[in-house]
C-alpha positions in Angstrom: 14.7 -33.4 -46.0 13.0 -31.0 -43.6 14.6 -30.2 -40.2 12.6 -31.8 -37.3 10.7 -29.3 -35.2 12.6 -30.4 -32.1 15.9 -29.5 -33.7 14.5 -26.1 -34.7 13.4 -25.6 -31.1 16.7 -26.6 -29.7 18.5 -24.3 -32.1 16.1 -21.5 -31.1 16.9 -22.1 -27.4 20.7 -22.0 -28.1 20.5 -18.8 -30.1 18.3 -17.2 -27.4 20.7 -18.1 -24.7 23.6 -16.9 -26.8 22.0 -13.5 -27.2 21.1 -13.4 -23.5 24.7 -14.2 -22.5 26.0 -11.5 -24.8 23.6 -8.9 -23.4 24.3 -9.9 -19.8 28.1 -9.7 -20.3 27.9 -6.5 -22.3 25.7 -4.9 -19.5 27.3 -6.3 -16.3 31.0 -6.4 -17.1 31.5 -2.7 -17.7 32.4 0.2 -15.4 29.1 1.8 -16.2 27.3 -1.0 -14.5 29.1 -0.2 -11.2 27.7 3.3 -11.5 24.2 1.9 -12.2 24.5 -0.5 -9.3 25.0 2.4 -6.9 22.2 4.4 -8.5 20.1 4.1 -5.3 22.9 5.5 -3.2 23.3 8.5 -5.6 19.6 9.2 -5.6 19.4 8.9 -1.8 22.4 11.2 -1.4 20.7 13.9 -3.5 17.5 13.4 -1.5 19.5 13.6 1.8 21.3 16.8 0.7 18.0 18.4 -0.3 16.3 17.2 2.9 19.3 18.5 5.0 19.0 21.9 3.3 15.2 22.1 3.9 15.7 20.9 7.5 18.4 23.5 8.1 16.1 26.3 6.8 13.2 25.0 9.0 15.5 24.7 12.0 16.7 28.3 11.6 13.2 29.5 11.3 12.2 27.5 14.3 15.1 28.8 16.4 14.2 32.5 15.6 10.5 32.0 16.4 9.3 32.6 20.0 6.2 32.6 22.2 5.8 35.4 24.7 4.2 35.1 28.1 3.5 38.3 30.0 3.0 37.0 33.6 3.7 38.2 37.1 7.2 37.5 38.6 5.6 35.2 41.2 4.3 32.9 38.5 7.3 32.8 36.2 9.2 30.1 38.1 6.1 27.8 38.0 5.7 28.5 34.2 9.3 27.7 33.5 9.0 24.4 35.4 5.8 23.6 33.5 7.4 24.5 30.2 10.4 22.2 30.9 8.0 19.3 31.7 5.8 19.8 28.6 8.7 20.0 26.2 9.7 16.4 27.2 6.6 15.3 25.3 8.0 16.6 22.0 10.7 15.2 19.7 13.9 17.2 19.3 12.9 18.3 15.9 9.3 19.2 16.9 9.9 21.5 19.9 7.7 24.5 20.5 9.3 27.9 20.0 11.5 29.4 22.7 9.5 30.8 25.6 10.1 34.4 26.5 8.7 35.9 29.6 8.0 39.6 30.4 6.8 41.3 33.5 3.4 43.0 32.9 3.4 46.8 32.9 0.6 49.3 33.0 -0.9 48.1 29.6 -0.3 44.3 29.2 -2.6 44.2 26.2 -0.5 46.8 24.4 2.7 45.1 25.6 1.5 41.8 24.0 0.6 43.5 20.7 4.0 45.2 20.5 5.8 41.8 21.2 3.6 40.1 18.6 3.4 42.7 15.8 6.4 44.9 16.1 8.6 45.1 13.0 11.1 42.3 13.0 9.4 40.4 15.8 9.3 36.6 15.4 6.8 35.9 18.1 4.1 33.5 16.8 1.9 33.8 19.9 1.6 36.0 23.0 -0.2 35.5 26.3 -1.3 38.1 28.8 -3.8 38.6 31.6 -5.0 36.4 34.4 -3.8 32.8 33.9 -7.2 31.6 34.9 -8.7 33.4 31.8 -5.7 34.4 29.7 -5.9 36.2 26.3 -3.7 34.7 23.6 -2.8 36.5 20.4 -1.5 34.4 17.4 -0.8 34.8 13.7 -1.7 32.7 10.7 0.8 29.8 11.5 0.7 30.2 15.3 -2.5 28.2 16.2 -0.5 25.3 17.6 1.8 27.7 19.5 -1.2 29.5 21.0 -2.7 26.1 22.1 0.7 25.3 23.7 0.5 28.7 25.6 -3.0 27.7 26.8 -1.7 24.4 28.2 1.2 26.3 29.7 -1.2 28.6 31.6 -3.2 25.6 32.9 -0.1 23.7 33.9 1.3 26.8 35.6 -1.7 27.1 37.8 -1.6 23.4 38.8 2.1 23.6 39.5 1.7 26.7 41.6 -1.0 25.0 43.7 0.7 21.6 44.2 4.4 22.7 44.2 7.0 22.3 41.4 8.0 18.7 42.4 6.4 15.9 40.3 3.7 13.8 42.0 4.6 10.6 40.1 7.5 8.9 38.5 6.9 6.4 35.7 9.1 3.5 34.7 9.4 3.1 30.9 10.1 -0.4 29.4 10.6 -0.9 25.6 9.1 -4.1 24.0 9.7 -5.6 20.6 6.6 -7.0 19.0 6.5 -10.6 17.9 4.1 -9.7 15.1 3.7 -6.5 13.0 0.8 -4.2 13.8 -2.1 -3.5 11.5 -0.6 -0.1 10.6 2.8 -1.8 10.3 1.3 -4.1 7.7 0.0 -1.1 5.7 3.3 0.6 5.8 5.0 -2.7 4.7 2.4 -2.9 1.8 3.3 0.7 0.7 7.1 0.0 0.8 6.4 -3.2 -1.2 4.6 -1.3 -3.9 7.2 1.4 -4.0 10.0 -1.2 -4.1 8.6 -3.1 -7.1 7.7 0.1 -8.9 11.2 1.6 -8.3 13.1 -1.6 -9.3 10.9 -2.3 -12.3 11.1 1.2 -13.7 14.8 1.5 -13.0 15.8 -1.9 -14.3 13.3 -2.3 -17.2 14.3 1.2 -18.2 17.6 -0.2 -19.1 15.9 -1.7 -22.1 15.3 1.7 -23.5 18.9 2.9 -23.2 20.3 -0.4 -24.6 17.8 -0.4 -27.4 18.6 3.2 -28.3 22.4 2.5 -28.4 22.1 -0.7 -30.4 19.6 0.8 -32.9 21.9 3.8 -33.4 25.0 1.5 -33.9 23.0 -0.9 -36.2 23.8 -3.8 -33.8 20.2 -5.1 -33.8 20.3 -5.4 -37.6 23.6 -7.3 -37.4 22.1 -9.7 -34.9 19.0 -10.1 -37.0 21.1 -11.2 -39.9 22.7 -14.0 -37.8 19.8 -15.4 -35.8 16.0 -15.2 -35.9 14.5 -12.0 -34.6 12.5 -13.9 -32.0 15.7 -15.2 -30.5 17.1 -11.7 -30.4 13.9 -10.5 -28.6 13.8 -13.4 -26.0 17.6 -13.2 -25.5 17.5 -9.5 -24.8 14.6 -10.0 -22.4 16.4 -12.8 -20.5 19.8 -10.9 -20.5 18.2 -7.8 -19.0 16.4 -9.9 -16.4 19.7 -11.5 -15.5 21.3 -8.2 -14.8 18.2 -7.2 -12.8 18.6 -10.3 -10.6 22.2 -9.4 -9.9 21.1 -5.9 -9.0 18.4 -7.2 -6.6 20.8 -9.8 -5.1 23.4 -7.1 -4.3 21.0 -4.7 -2.7 18.9 -7.4 -1.0 22.0 -8.7 0.7 22.9 -5.2 1.9 19.4 -4.4 3.1 19.1 -7.7 5.0 22.1 -6.7 7.2 20.9 -3.2 8.0 19.3 -4.2 11.3 22.8 -5.2 12.6 24.0 -1.6 12.4 20.9 0.2 13.5 20.5 1.6 17.0 18.3 -0.6 19.3 15.5 2.0 19.5 15.2 2.1 15.7 15.5 -1.6 15.3 12.7 -2.0 17.9 10.5 0.4 16.0 11.0 -1.6 12.8 9.6 -4.6 14.6 6.1 -3.0 14.2 6.5 -3.1 10.4 6.3 -6.4 8.5 4.4 -8.5 6.1 1.4 -10.6 7.2 2.5 -13.7 5.3 5.9 -13.9 7.1 9.4 -13.1 6.0 10.4 -16.2 3.9 7.1 -16.4 2.0 7.1 -12.7 1.5 10.6 -12.7 0.0 9.5 -15.4 -2.5 6.3 -13.6 -3.4 8.1 -10.3 -3.8 10.6 -11.8 -6.2 7.8 -13.6 -8.1 5.7 -10.4 -8.5 8.8 -8.4 -9.4 9.5 -11.0 -12.1 6.0 -10.7 -13.5 6.1 -6.9 -13.4 9.6 -6.8 -15.0 8.7 -9.2 -17.9 5.5 -7.3 -18.6 7.2 -3.9 -18.7 10.4 -5.3 -20.4 8.3 -6.9 -23.1 6.4 -3.7 -23.8 9.6 -1.6 -23.8 11.3 -3.9 -26.3 8.3 -4.2 -28.6 7.6 -0.5 -28.6 11.3 0.4 -28.8 11.7 -1.5 -32.0 9.3 0.8 -33.7 11.6 3.8 -33.4 14.6 4.6 -35.6 16.3 7.3 -33.5 17.0 7.8 -29.7 14.6 10.8 -29.7 11.7 8.7 -31.1 12.6 6.0 -28.6 12.3 8.4 -25.7 9.0 9.8 -27.1 7.5 6.3 -27.3 8.7 5.3 -23.8 7.3 8.4 -22.1 3.6 7.3 -22.3 4.7 3.9 -20.8 6.4 5.7 -17.9 3.3 7.9 -17.3 1.1 4.8 -17.3 3.5 3.2 -14.7 3.2 6.3 -12.5 -0.6 6.0 -12.7 -0.5 2.3 -11.8 1.8 3.1 -8.9 -0.7 5.7 -7.6 -3.6 3.3 -7.8 -1.6 0.5 -6.2 -0.6 2.7 -3.2 -4.4 3.4 -2.7 -5.0 -0.4 -2.9 -2.3 -1.0 -0.3 -3.8 1.4 2.1 -7.4 0.1 1.5 -6.9 -3.7 1.0 -10.7 -4.5 1.2 -11.9 -1.8 -1.2 -13.1 -2.1 -4.8 -10.0 -0.2 -5.9 -7.8 -3.0 -4.4 -9.8 -5.7 -6.2 -9.6 -3.8 -9.5 -5.9 -3.3 -9.1 -5.4 -7.0 -8.4 -7.3 -8.0 -11.5 -5.8 -5.4 -14.0 -2.8 -7.2 -15.5 -0.2 -4.4 -15.3 -1.1 -3.4 -11.7 -1.7 -6.9 -10.5 1.9 -7.6 -9.5 2.0 -4.4 -7.4 -1.4 -4.9 -5.8 -0.9 -8.6 -5.0 2.5 -7.9 -3.5 0.7 -5.4 -1.2 -1.9 -8.1 -0.6 0.8 -10.4 0.7 1.9 -7.7 3.2 -1.7 -7.1 4.4 -3.2 -10.6 4.5 -1.7 -13.9 5.7 -3.8 -15.9 3.2 -1.6 -17.6 0.5 -4.0 -19.3 -1.9 -5.0 -16.0 -3.8 -1.3 -15.7 -4.8 -1.4 -19.0 -6.8 -4.3 -17.7 -8.8 -2.8 -14.3 -9.3 0.5 -15.6 -10.5 -1.2 -17.9 -13.0 -3.3 -14.9 -14.2 -0.1 -12.8 -14.5 1.8 -15.6 -16.3 -1.0 -15.7 -18.9 -0.6 -11.9 -19.6 3.2 -12.2 -19.6 2.9 -14.8 -22.4 0.4 -12.5 -24.3 2.6 -9.4 -23.9 5.8 -11.3 -24.9 4.2 -12.8 -28.0 2.8 -9.4 -29.1 6.1 -7.7 -28.2 8.1 -10.3 -30.2 5.8 -9.8 -33.2 6.1 -6.0 -32.9 9.9 -6.3 -32.4 10.3 -8.3 -35.6 8.2 -6.0 -37.7 9.9 -2.9 -36.2 13.4 -4.2 -36.9 12.6 -5.4 -40.4 11.1 -2.0 -41.4 13.7 0.1 -39.5 15.0 1.6 -42.7 11.9 3.6 -43.2 13.2 6.5 -41.1 9.9 6.9 -39.2 8.0 5.3 -36.4 6.4 2.0 -37.5 2.9 2.5 -36.0 1.5 -0.4 -37.9 4.1 -2.7 -36.5 3.5 -1.3 -33.1 -0.1 -2.5 -33.1 0.6 -5.7 -35.0 -1.1 -4.8 -38.3 0.2 -5.7 -41.7 
């Protein structure tokens, strides 16, 4: 008597969940997963160290640079007052070079040339002559500093004619926006694309490492002898997705509490950035589009990874996929910046870029109905990729003893 199809389906589900539980436990309940969980912190730390070093070098160069003003002693007090007032318009890290003043001698033009071009001089611009029509010398990177000296000359004349005391006193009041600005939506769209790209590549990339280890240890062949290869494929995909959910839940909880420890000024500035669809809907859509992107890339990684017999071959096969993801990320960022362009429409339709572009669409537009159509379209392609990936996975594992990449299995040919 043949086994009923329903019993076969139930057995397939049980076997798939067994493989998924095995992969989830083998991935999560290890000390290595803790290191993986804090990968963003490690990456940000390296970035911060590099940024601090670059900032220190730029700061040292900025502190050594100077601008020189050769003006009469009677005008120097007014110029210092004007300089102090203008510097309030700049951030602490974007201040103009230090202002040095000299009293004009018999040859102010020669004096300016010496201050500007003498060996070891760090002056980026030098001013001399009548402040009503000054002459300003500057080098290749001193155009902005020369413009600042020009404004300094104008302000000095006005200060000298009206007195050094300010004529007005403004009251500054900080407001927190109830809704994000248009530019804030674009920034939110970019961060959304980057977030899905980073999480998908980082978490789906686990499949490559896991696959390399288990192919090297012959674990996949052992599993294939115990359960159908389709159950191994689906189980691995579900198990990896479970660890991805745990990763996102951990970091999502931490990020959601960041505003509580930020200074009020920074928290107010973040109020300008936000998705057009609103917070709760955006969180759901972000998770849905990440799921689509993860299943698409995870299915490709597993199907392609089964064609390799060594870790080196596996890395060689995964490299083109990573390059393609980088290209998709680039196109999706353009779509996020230009939501009404043909590039955005093309990115929203192309299956592998659709999750990125539609997540950016949620940040740029409050309309919700396009997301239902997009998710249905993406689900269709997820099913196609998983079916093709499962077939390639089966052929790759069954022919793994050949010692070379199974290109026919990769493209589904007998």
